[in-house]
mmCIF file of the C-alpha atoms, coordinates in Angstrom:
data_MODEL
# 
_entry.id   MODEL 
# 
loop_
_atom_site.group_PDB 
_atom_site.id 
_atom_site.type_symbol 
_atom_site.label_atom_id 
_atom_site.label_alt_id 
_atom_site.label_comp_id 
_atom_site.label_asym_id 
_atom_site.label_entity_id 
_atom_site.label_seq_id 
_atom_site.pdbx_PDB_ins_code 
_atom_site.Cartn_x 
_atom_site.Cartn_y 
_atom_site.Cartn_z 
_atom_site.occupancy 
_atom_site.B_iso_or_equiv 
_atom_site.pdbx_formal_charge 
_atom_site.auth_seq_id 
_atom_site.auth_comp_id 
_atom_site.auth_asym_id 
_atom_site.auth_atom_id 
_atom_site.pdbx_PDB_model_num 
ATOM 1   C CA . UNK A 1 1   ? -0.886 15.021  0.678   1.00 0.00 ? 1   UNK A CA 1 
ATOM 2   C CA . UNK A 1 2   ? -0.762 11.204  0.590   1.00 0.00 ? 2   UNK A CA 1 
ATOM 3   C CA . UNK A 1 3   ? -3.166 10.920  3.519   1.00 0.00 ? 3   UNK A CA 1 
ATOM 4   C CA . UNK A 1 4   ? -5.487 13.557  2.043   1.00 0.00 ? 4   UNK A CA 1 
ATOM 5   C CA . UNK A 1 5   ? -5.630 11.661  -1.260  1.00 0.00 ? 5   UNK A CA 1 
ATOM 6   C CA . UNK A 1 6   ? -7.258 8.687   0.434   1.00 0.00 ? 6   UNK A CA 1 
ATOM 7   C CA . UNK A 1 7   ? -5.087 6.339   -1.645  1.00 0.00 ? 7   UNK A CA 1 
ATOM 8   C CA . UNK A 1 8   ? -3.385 3.612   0.343   1.00 0.00 ? 8   UNK A CA 1 
ATOM 9   C CA . UNK A 1 9   ? 0.150  3.031   -0.973  1.00 0.00 ? 9   UNK A CA 1 
ATOM 10  C CA . UNK A 1 10  ? 1.136  -0.425  -2.128  1.00 0.00 ? 10  UNK A CA 1 
ATOM 11  C CA . UNK A 1 11  ? 4.718  0.256   -1.104  1.00 0.00 ? 11  UNK A CA 1 
ATOM 12  C CA . UNK A 1 12  ? 7.039  2.791   0.472   1.00 0.00 ? 12  UNK A CA 1 
ATOM 13  C CA . UNK A 1 13  ? 10.756 2.770   -0.268  1.00 0.00 ? 13  UNK A CA 1 
ATOM 14  C CA . UNK A 1 14  ? 12.621 4.332   2.680   1.00 0.00 ? 14  UNK A CA 1 
ATOM 15  C CA . UNK A 1 15  ? 16.321 5.072   2.955   1.00 0.00 ? 15  UNK A CA 1 
ATOM 16  C CA . UNK A 1 16  ? 19.055 7.550   2.129   1.00 0.00 ? 16  UNK A CA 1 
ATOM 17  C CA . UNK A 1 17  ? 20.267 9.153   -1.139  1.00 0.00 ? 17  UNK A CA 1 
ATOM 18  C CA . UNK A 1 18  ? 20.429 5.810   -2.929  1.00 0.00 ? 18  UNK A CA 1 
ATOM 19  C CA . UNK A 1 19  ? 16.683 5.502   -2.352  1.00 0.00 ? 19  UNK A CA 1 
ATOM 20  C CA . UNK A 1 20  ? 16.035 9.210   -2.940  1.00 0.00 ? 20  UNK A CA 1 
ATOM 21  C CA . UNK A 1 21  ? 17.837 9.124   -6.312  1.00 0.00 ? 21  UNK A CA 1 
ATOM 22  C CA . UNK A 1 22  ? 15.951 6.002   -7.388  1.00 0.00 ? 22  UNK A CA 1 
ATOM 23  C CA . UNK A 1 23  ? 12.954 8.144   -8.307  1.00 0.00 ? 23  UNK A CA 1 
ATOM 24  C CA . UNK A 1 24  ? 15.209 10.205  -10.596 1.00 0.00 ? 24  UNK A CA 1 
ATOM 25  C CA . UNK A 1 25  ? 16.936 7.155   -12.061 1.00 0.00 ? 25  UNK A CA 1 
ATOM 26  C CA . UNK A 1 26  ? 13.755 5.137   -12.641 1.00 0.00 ? 26  UNK A CA 1 
ATOM 27  C CA . UNK A 1 27  ? 10.685 7.430   -12.549 1.00 0.00 ? 27  UNK A CA 1 
ATOM 28  C CA . UNK A 1 28  ? 8.194  4.843   -13.875 1.00 0.00 ? 28  UNK A CA 1 
ATOM 29  C CA . UNK A 1 29  ? 8.744  2.652   -10.784 1.00 0.00 ? 29  UNK A CA 1 
ATOM 30  C CA . UNK A 1 30  ? 7.119  5.280   -8.568  1.00 0.00 ? 30  UNK A CA 1 
ATOM 31  C CA . UNK A 1 31  ? 3.519  6.490   -8.568  1.00 0.00 ? 31  UNK A CA 1 
ATOM 32  C CA . UNK A 1 32  ? 0.717  7.550   -6.255  1.00 0.00 ? 32  UNK A CA 1 
ATOM 33  C CA . UNK A 1 33  ? 0.823  4.028   -4.782  1.00 0.00 ? 33  UNK A CA 1 
ATOM 34  C CA . UNK A 1 34  ? 4.592  3.389   -4.825  1.00 0.00 ? 34  UNK A CA 1 
ATOM 35  C CA . UNK A 1 35  ? 6.325  6.119   -2.831  1.00 0.00 ? 35  UNK A CA 1 
ATOM 36  C CA . UNK A 1 36  ? 9.972  7.148   -2.519  1.00 0.00 ? 36  UNK A CA 1 
ATOM 37  C CA . UNK A 1 37  ? 10.907 8.326   0.976   1.00 0.00 ? 37  UNK A CA 1 
ATOM 38  C CA . UNK A 1 38  ? 14.676 8.524   0.625   1.00 0.00 ? 38  UNK A CA 1 
ATOM 39  C CA . UNK A 1 39  ? 16.563 11.470  2.103   1.00 0.00 ? 39  UNK A CA 1 
ATOM 40  C CA . UNK A 1 40  ? 20.180 11.993  1.110   1.00 0.00 ? 40  UNK A CA 1 
ATOM 41  C CA . UNK A 1 41  ? 22.821 11.815  3.818   1.00 0.00 ? 41  UNK A CA 1 
ATOM 42  C CA . UNK A 1 42  ? 20.642 10.177  6.457   1.00 0.00 ? 42  UNK A CA 1 
ATOM 43  C CA . UNK A 1 43  ? 21.850 7.471   8.801   1.00 0.00 ? 43  UNK A CA 1 
ATOM 44  C CA . UNK A 1 44  ? 19.782 4.647   10.286  1.00 0.00 ? 44  UNK A CA 1 
ATOM 45  C CA . UNK A 1 45  ? 18.901 6.515   13.524  1.00 0.00 ? 45  UNK A CA 1 
ATOM 46  C CA . UNK A 1 46  ? 17.590 9.433   11.458  1.00 0.00 ? 46  UNK A CA 1 
ATOM 47  C CA . UNK A 1 47  ? 15.557 7.123   9.235   1.00 0.00 ? 47  UNK A CA 1 
ATOM 48  C CA . UNK A 1 48  ? 14.220 5.327   12.318  1.00 0.00 ? 48  UNK A CA 1 
ATOM 49  C CA . UNK A 1 49  ? 13.060 8.677   13.750  1.00 0.00 ? 49  UNK A CA 1 
ATOM 50  C CA . UNK A 1 50  ? 10.898 9.374   10.702  1.00 0.00 ? 50  UNK A CA 1 
ATOM 51  C CA . UNK A 1 51  ? 9.701  5.795   10.178  1.00 0.00 ? 51  UNK A CA 1 
ATOM 52  C CA . UNK A 1 52  ? 6.254  6.446   11.705  1.00 0.00 ? 52  UNK A CA 1 
ATOM 53  C CA . UNK A 1 53  ? 5.665  9.583   9.638   1.00 0.00 ? 53  UNK A CA 1 
ATOM 54  C CA . UNK A 1 54  ? 7.039  8.302   6.329   1.00 0.00 ? 54  UNK A CA 1 
ATOM 55  C CA . UNK A 1 55  ? 5.865  4.690   6.538   1.00 0.00 ? 55  UNK A CA 1 
ATOM 56  C CA . UNK A 1 56  ? 3.435  3.705   9.293   1.00 0.00 ? 56  UNK A CA 1 
ATOM 57  C CA . UNK A 1 57  ? 1.172  6.756   9.002   1.00 0.00 ? 57  UNK A CA 1 
ATOM 58  C CA . UNK A 1 58  ? 0.739  6.074   5.277   1.00 0.00 ? 58  UNK A CA 1 
ATOM 59  C CA . UNK A 1 59  ? -0.410 2.455   5.905   1.00 0.00 ? 59  UNK A CA 1 
ATOM 60  C CA . UNK A 1 60  ? 1.393  0.856   2.958   1.00 0.00 ? 60  UNK A CA 1 
ATOM 61  C CA . UNK A 1 61  ? 1.068  -2.835  2.303   1.00 0.00 ? 61  UNK A CA 1 
ATOM 62  C CA . UNK A 1 62  ? 4.871  -3.178  2.147   1.00 0.00 ? 62  UNK A CA 1 
ATOM 63  C CA . UNK A 1 63  ? 8.047  -1.249  2.963   1.00 0.00 ? 63  UNK A CA 1 
ATOM 64  C CA . UNK A 1 64  ? 11.457 -1.525  1.298   1.00 0.00 ? 64  UNK A CA 1 
ATOM 65  C CA . UNK A 1 65  ? 14.194 -0.608  3.786   1.00 0.00 ? 65  UNK A CA 1 
ATOM 66  C CA . UNK A 1 66  ? 17.652 0.188   2.394   1.00 0.00 ? 66  UNK A CA 1 
ATOM 67  C CA . UNK A 1 67  ? 20.029 1.990   4.749   1.00 0.00 ? 67  UNK A CA 1 
ATOM 68  C CA . UNK A 1 68  ? 23.450 1.899   6.379   1.00 0.00 ? 68  UNK A CA 1 
ATOM 69  C CA . UNK A 1 69  ? 25.747 3.506   3.807   1.00 0.00 ? 69  UNK A CA 1 
ATOM 70  C CA . UNK A 1 70  ? 25.886 6.812   5.661   1.00 0.00 ? 70  UNK A CA 1 
ATOM 71  C CA . UNK A 1 71  ? 26.386 5.111   9.035   1.00 0.00 ? 71  UNK A CA 1 
ATOM 72  C CA . UNK A 1 72  ? 29.474 3.405   7.598   1.00 0.00 ? 72  UNK A CA 1 
ATOM 73  C CA . UNK A 1 73  ? 30.582 6.760   6.176   1.00 0.00 ? 73  UNK A CA 1 
ATOM 74  C CA . UNK A 1 74  ? 30.232 8.316   9.632   1.00 0.00 ? 74  UNK A CA 1 
ATOM 75  C CA . UNK A 1 75  ? 27.814 11.063  8.573   1.00 0.00 ? 75  UNK A CA 1 
ATOM 76  C CA . UNK A 1 76  ? 26.487 11.494  12.126  1.00 0.00 ? 76  UNK A CA 1 
ATOM 77  C CA . UNK A 1 77  ? 29.539 10.160  13.954  1.00 0.00 ? 77  UNK A CA 1 
ATOM 78  C CA . UNK A 1 78  ? 30.891 6.699   14.536  1.00 0.00 ? 78  UNK A CA 1 
ATOM 79  C CA . UNK A 1 79  ? 28.390 3.853   14.368  1.00 0.00 ? 79  UNK A CA 1 
ATOM 80  C CA . UNK A 1 80  ? 29.044 0.211   15.105  1.00 0.00 ? 80  UNK A CA 1 
ATOM 81  C CA . UNK A 1 81  ? 27.831 -2.521  12.788  1.00 0.00 ? 81  UNK A CA 1 
ATOM 82  C CA . UNK A 1 82  ? 25.559 -3.701  15.608  1.00 0.00 ? 82  UNK A CA 1 
ATOM 83  C CA . UNK A 1 83  ? 24.019 -0.232  15.952  1.00 0.00 ? 83  UNK A CA 1 
ATOM 84  C CA . UNK A 1 84  ? 23.196 -0.215  12.232  1.00 0.00 ? 84  UNK A CA 1 
ATOM 85  C CA . UNK A 1 85  ? 21.553 -3.632  12.478  1.00 0.00 ? 85  UNK A CA 1 
ATOM 86  C CA . UNK A 1 86  ? 19.635 -2.760  15.648  1.00 0.00 ? 86  UNK A CA 1 
ATOM 87  C CA . UNK A 1 87  ? 18.228 0.448   14.124  1.00 0.00 ? 87  UNK A CA 1 
ATOM 88  C CA . UNK A 1 88  ? 17.048 -1.557  11.139  1.00 0.00 ? 88  UNK A CA 1 
ATOM 89  C CA . UNK A 1 89  ? 15.666 -4.252  13.471  1.00 0.00 ? 89  UNK A CA 1 
ATOM 90  C CA . UNK A 1 90  ? 13.616 -1.527  15.190  1.00 0.00 ? 90  UNK A CA 1 
ATOM 91  C CA . UNK A 1 91  ? 12.193 -0.433  11.812  1.00 0.00 ? 91  UNK A CA 1 
ATOM 92  C CA . UNK A 1 92  ? 11.286 -4.045  11.036  1.00 0.00 ? 92  UNK A CA 1 
ATOM 93  C CA . UNK A 1 93  ? 9.603  -4.457  14.435  1.00 0.00 ? 93  UNK A CA 1 
ATOM 94  C CA . UNK A 1 94  ? 7.595  -1.257  13.954  1.00 0.00 ? 94  UNK A CA 1 
ATOM 95  C CA . UNK A 1 95  ? 6.498  -2.282  10.462  1.00 0.00 ? 95  UNK A CA 1 
ATOM 96  C CA . UNK A 1 96  ? 5.485  -5.779  11.550  1.00 0.00 ? 96  UNK A CA 1 
ATOM 97  C CA . UNK A 1 97  ? 3.576  -4.433  14.566  1.00 0.00 ? 97  UNK A CA 1 
ATOM 98  C CA . UNK A 1 98  ? 1.581  -2.309  12.131  1.00 0.00 ? 98  UNK A CA 1 
ATOM 99  C CA . UNK A 1 99  ? 0.837  -5.083  9.637   1.00 0.00 ? 99  UNK A CA 1 
ATOM 100 C CA . UNK A 1 100 ? 3.295  -3.857  7.004   1.00 0.00 ? 100 UNK A CA 1 
ATOM 101 C CA . UNK A 1 101 ? 5.232  -6.478  5.040   1.00 0.00 ? 101 UNK A CA 1 
ATOM 102 C CA . UNK A 1 102 ? 8.982  -5.808  5.099   1.00 0.00 ? 102 UNK A CA 1 
ATOM 103 C CA . UNK A 1 103 ? 11.571 -6.173  2.370   1.00 0.00 ? 103 UNK A CA 1 
ATOM 104 C CA . UNK A 1 104 ? 15.109 -5.544  3.616   1.00 0.00 ? 104 UNK A CA 1 
ATOM 105 C CA . UNK A 1 105 ? 17.751 -4.566  1.067   1.00 0.00 ? 105 UNK A CA 1 
ATOM 106 C CA . UNK A 1 106 ? 21.490 -4.911  1.170   1.00 0.00 ? 106 UNK A CA 1 
ATOM 107 C CA . UNK A 1 107 ? 23.789 -1.917  1.213   1.00 0.00 ? 107 UNK A CA 1 
ATOM 108 C CA . UNK A 1 108 ? 24.985 -1.235  -2.327  1.00 0.00 ? 108 UNK A CA 1 
ATOM 109 C CA . UNK A 1 109 ? 28.703 -1.564  -3.145  1.00 0.00 ? 109 UNK A CA 1 
ATOM 110 C CA . UNK A 1 110 ? 31.319 1.164   -2.895  1.00 0.00 ? 110 UNK A CA 1 
ATOM 111 C CA . UNK A 1 111 ? 35.121 1.305   -2.698  1.00 0.00 ? 111 UNK A CA 1 
ATOM 112 C CA . UNK A 1 112 ? 35.214 4.956   -1.643  1.00 0.00 ? 112 UNK A CA 1 
ATOM 113 C CA . UNK A 1 113 ? 32.777 7.448   -0.180  1.00 0.00 ? 113 UNK A CA 1 
ATOM 114 C CA . UNK A 1 114 ? 32.706 10.979  -1.553  1.00 0.00 ? 114 UNK A CA 1 
ATOM 115 C CA . UNK A 1 115 ? 32.840 12.400  1.986   1.00 0.00 ? 115 UNK A CA 1 
ATOM 116 C CA . UNK A 1 116 ? 35.712 10.111  3.069   1.00 0.00 ? 116 UNK A CA 1 
ATOM 117 C CA . UNK A 1 117 ? 38.286 9.890   0.284   1.00 0.00 ? 117 UNK A CA 1 
ATOM 118 C CA . UNK A 1 118 ? 40.986 7.293   0.787   1.00 0.00 ? 118 UNK A CA 1 
ATOM 119 C CA . UNK A 1 119 ? 38.863 5.078   3.048   1.00 0.00 ? 119 UNK A CA 1 
ATOM 120 C CA . UNK A 1 120 ? 37.769 1.744   1.555   1.00 0.00 ? 120 UNK A CA 1 
ATOM 121 C CA . UNK A 1 121 ? 34.373 0.850   3.045   1.00 0.00 ? 121 UNK A CA 1 
ATOM 122 C CA . UNK A 1 122 ? 33.911 -2.353  1.032   1.00 0.00 ? 122 UNK A CA 1 
ATOM 123 C CA . UNK A 1 123 ? 34.955 -4.831  3.773   1.00 0.00 ? 123 UNK A CA 1 
ATOM 124 C CA . UNK A 1 124 ? 32.610 -3.191  6.257   1.00 0.00 ? 124 UNK A CA 1 
ATOM 125 C CA . UNK A 1 125 ? 29.764 -3.057  3.731   1.00 0.00 ? 125 UNK A CA 1 
ATOM 126 C CA . UNK A 1 126 ? 30.227 -6.804  3.173   1.00 0.00 ? 126 UNK A CA 1 
ATOM 127 C CA . UNK A 1 127 ? 30.108 -7.470  6.932   1.00 0.00 ? 127 UNK A CA 1 
ATOM 128 C CA . UNK A 1 128 ? 27.005 -5.346  7.542   1.00 0.00 ? 128 UNK A CA 1 
ATOM 129 C CA . UNK A 1 129 ? 25.312 -7.010  4.562   1.00 0.00 ? 129 UNK A CA 1 
ATOM 130 C CA . UNK A 1 130 ? 26.108 -10.410 6.074   1.00 0.00 ? 130 UNK A CA 1 
ATOM 131 C CA . UNK A 1 131 ? 24.471 -9.294  9.310   1.00 0.00 ? 131 UNK A CA 1 
ATOM 132 C CA . UNK A 1 132 ? 21.450 -7.835  7.493   1.00 0.00 ? 132 UNK A CA 1 
ATOM 133 C CA . UNK A 1 133 ? 20.923 -11.079 5.590   1.00 0.00 ? 133 UNK A CA 1 
ATOM 134 C CA . UNK A 1 134 ? 21.081 -12.950 8.891   1.00 0.00 ? 134 UNK A CA 1 
ATOM 135 C CA . UNK A 1 135 ? 18.598 -10.482 10.438  1.00 0.00 ? 135 UNK A CA 1 
ATOM 136 C CA . UNK A 1 136 ? 16.193 -11.001 7.540   1.00 0.00 ? 136 UNK A CA 1 
ATOM 137 C CA . UNK A 1 137 ? 16.363 -14.778 8.028   1.00 0.00 ? 137 UNK A CA 1 
ATOM 138 C CA . UNK A 1 138 ? 15.757 -14.420 11.783  1.00 0.00 ? 138 UNK A CA 1 
ATOM 139 C CA . UNK A 1 139 ? 12.814 -12.081 11.175  1.00 0.00 ? 139 UNK A CA 1 
ATOM 140 C CA . UNK A 1 140 ? 11.450 -14.241 8.337   1.00 0.00 ? 140 UNK A CA 1 
ATOM 141 C CA . UNK A 1 141 ? 11.346 -11.332 5.910   1.00 0.00 ? 141 UNK A CA 1 
ATOM 142 C CA . UNK A 1 142 ? 12.503 -11.000 2.317   1.00 0.00 ? 142 UNK A CA 1 
ATOM 143 C CA . UNK A 1 143 ? 16.132 -9.962  1.806   1.00 0.00 ? 143 UNK A CA 1 
ATOM 144 C CA . UNK A 1 144 ? 17.031 -8.365  -1.517  1.00 0.00 ? 144 UNK A CA 1 
ATOM 145 C CA . UNK A 1 145 ? 20.738 -8.549  -2.237  1.00 0.00 ? 145 UNK A CA 1 
ATOM 146 C CA . UNK A 1 146 ? 21.637 -5.876  -4.777  1.00 0.00 ? 146 UNK A CA 1 
ATOM 147 C CA . UNK A 1 147 ? 25.347 -6.078  -3.957  1.00 0.00 ? 147 UNK A CA 1 
ATOM 148 C CA . UNK A 1 148 ? 26.446 -8.953  -6.239  1.00 0.00 ? 148 UNK A CA 1 
ATOM 149 C CA . UNK A 1 149 ? 24.604 -7.515  -9.240  1.00 0.00 ? 149 UNK A CA 1 
ATOM 150 C CA . UNK A 1 150 ? 26.095 -4.036  -8.828  1.00 0.00 ? 150 UNK A CA 1 
ATOM 151 C CA . UNK A 1 151 ? 29.630 -4.836  -7.642  1.00 0.00 ? 151 UNK A CA 1 
ATOM 152 C CA . UNK A 1 152 ? 32.832 -4.999  -9.619  1.00 0.00 ? 152 UNK A CA 1 
ATOM 153 C CA . UNK A 1 153 ? 35.604 -7.507  -8.824  1.00 0.00 ? 153 UNK A CA 1 
ATOM 154 C CA . UNK A 1 154 ? 37.050 -5.279  -6.089  1.00 0.00 ? 154 UNK A CA 1 
ATOM 155 C CA . UNK A 1 155 ? 33.750 -4.805  -4.234  1.00 0.00 ? 155 UNK A CA 1 
ATOM 156 C CA . UNK A 1 156 ? 33.064 -1.337  -5.599  1.00 0.00 ? 156 UNK A CA 1 
ATOM 157 C CA . UNK A 1 157 ? 30.136 -0.120  -7.659  1.00 0.00 ? 157 UNK A CA 1 
ATOM 158 C CA . UNK A 1 158 ? 30.689 -1.261  -11.255 1.00 0.00 ? 158 UNK A CA 1 
ATOM 159 C CA . UNK A 1 159 ? 31.623 1.757   -13.386 1.00 0.00 ? 159 UNK A CA 1 
ATOM 160 C CA . UNK A 1 160 ? 28.879 1.032   -15.935 1.00 0.00 ? 160 UNK A CA 1 
ATOM 161 C CA . UNK A 1 161 ? 26.219 1.019   -13.186 1.00 0.00 ? 161 UNK A CA 1 
ATOM 162 C CA . UNK A 1 162 ? 27.130 4.276   -11.408 1.00 0.00 ? 162 UNK A CA 1 
ATOM 163 C CA . UNK A 1 163 ? 28.679 7.656   -12.075 1.00 0.00 ? 163 UNK A CA 1 
ATOM 164 C CA . UNK A 1 164 ? 30.404 8.471   -8.767  1.00 0.00 ? 164 UNK A CA 1 
ATOM 165 C CA . UNK A 1 165 ? 31.339 5.106   -7.267  1.00 0.00 ? 165 UNK A CA 1 
ATOM 166 C CA . UNK A 1 166 ? 28.488 5.274   -4.760  1.00 0.00 ? 166 UNK A CA 1 
ATOM 167 C CA . UNK A 1 167 ? 25.138 6.070   -6.378  1.00 0.00 ? 167 UNK A CA 1 
ATOM 168 C CA . UNK A 1 168 ? 23.650 3.858   -9.095  1.00 0.00 ? 168 UNK A CA 1 
ATOM 169 C CA . UNK A 1 169 ? 22.879 5.455   -12.451 1.00 0.00 ? 169 UNK A CA 1 
ATOM 170 C CA . UNK A 1 170 ? 19.870 4.593   -14.651 1.00 0.00 ? 170 UNK A CA 1 
ATOM 171 C CA . UNK A 1 171 ? 21.448 1.280   -15.637 1.00 0.00 ? 171 UNK A CA 1 
ATOM 172 C CA . UNK A 1 172 ? 22.187 0.465   -12.004 1.00 0.00 ? 172 UNK A CA 1 
ATOM 173 C CA . UNK A 1 173 ? 18.637 1.243   -10.960 1.00 0.00 ? 173 UNK A CA 1 
ATOM 174 C CA . UNK A 1 174 ? 17.346 -0.912  -13.829 1.00 0.00 ? 174 UNK A CA 1 
ATOM 175 C CA . UNK A 1 175 ? 19.280 -3.857  -12.373 1.00 0.00 ? 175 UNK A CA 1 
ATOM 176 C CA . UNK A 1 176 ? 17.891 -3.100  -8.911  1.00 0.00 ? 176 UNK A CA 1 
ATOM 177 C CA . UNK A 1 177 ? 14.340 -2.662  -10.215 1.00 0.00 ? 177 UNK A CA 1 
ATOM 178 C CA . UNK A 1 178 ? 14.071 -6.249  -11.417 1.00 0.00 ? 178 UNK A CA 1 
ATOM 179 C CA . UNK A 1 179 ? 14.769 -7.561  -7.914  1.00 0.00 ? 179 UNK A CA 1 
ATOM 180 C CA . UNK A 1 180 ? 12.734 -4.888  -6.123  1.00 0.00 ? 180 UNK A CA 1 
ATOM 181 C CA . UNK A 1 181 ? 9.603  -5.390  -8.210  1.00 0.00 ? 181 UNK A CA 1 
ATOM 182 C CA . UNK A 1 182 ? 9.684  -9.122  -7.603  1.00 0.00 ? 182 UNK A CA 1 
ATOM 183 C CA . UNK A 1 183 ? 10.386 -8.797  -3.865  1.00 0.00 ? 183 UNK A CA 1 
ATOM 184 C CA . UNK A 1 184 ? 7.759  -6.116  -3.324  1.00 0.00 ? 184 UNK A CA 1 
ATOM 185 C CA . UNK A 1 185 ? 5.109  -7.841  -5.470  1.00 0.00 ? 185 UNK A CA 1 
ATOM 186 C CA . UNK A 1 186 ? 4.738  -4.792  -7.698  1.00 0.00 ? 186 UNK A CA 1 
ATOM 187 C CA . UNK A 1 187 ? 3.495  -4.856  -11.286 1.00 0.00 ? 187 UNK A CA 1 
ATOM 188 C CA . UNK A 1 188 ? 6.175  -4.768  -13.966 1.00 0.00 ? 188 UNK A CA 1 
ATOM 189 C CA . UNK A 1 189 ? 5.875  -1.530  -15.935 1.00 0.00 ? 189 UNK A CA 1 
# 
């Protein structure tokens, strides 16, 4: 439908449920030229597999990549921190090779995953975010760090900014929007 419209998107947001739910939490951010391509539960290898279809084929000017939560959760089996970073590096390489500007986002905070009660992912999220920030610097792309704005003192999602400890609510997405709009060069609506 996007290709048939003849409208070239300004931006595509690609990721997992945190991206998918963004359209529900902040509908005015998205439009015919700002697309949400989040799919709940997906890990970085799954997102990488659909990167051509959901990003490159649409020829956006920019892509916002936010992924890794479900890798840490183990949704498709164990994944090393390096594997997460390398899958995201591959997405960056593909985007750059196709003339698409890349904005890389941090993994958002959480102290517990719904699918893995009793497991505290916050130290691993912090480590992967450190590596993603380093990757962004190496690749000379914009890194958007949502973590410090969304986190509570223990490294979890602040209760006022989410409803389940993992996914931002409308207030959480409002915090994220300010950074995303600036990083992506989108108009403020």
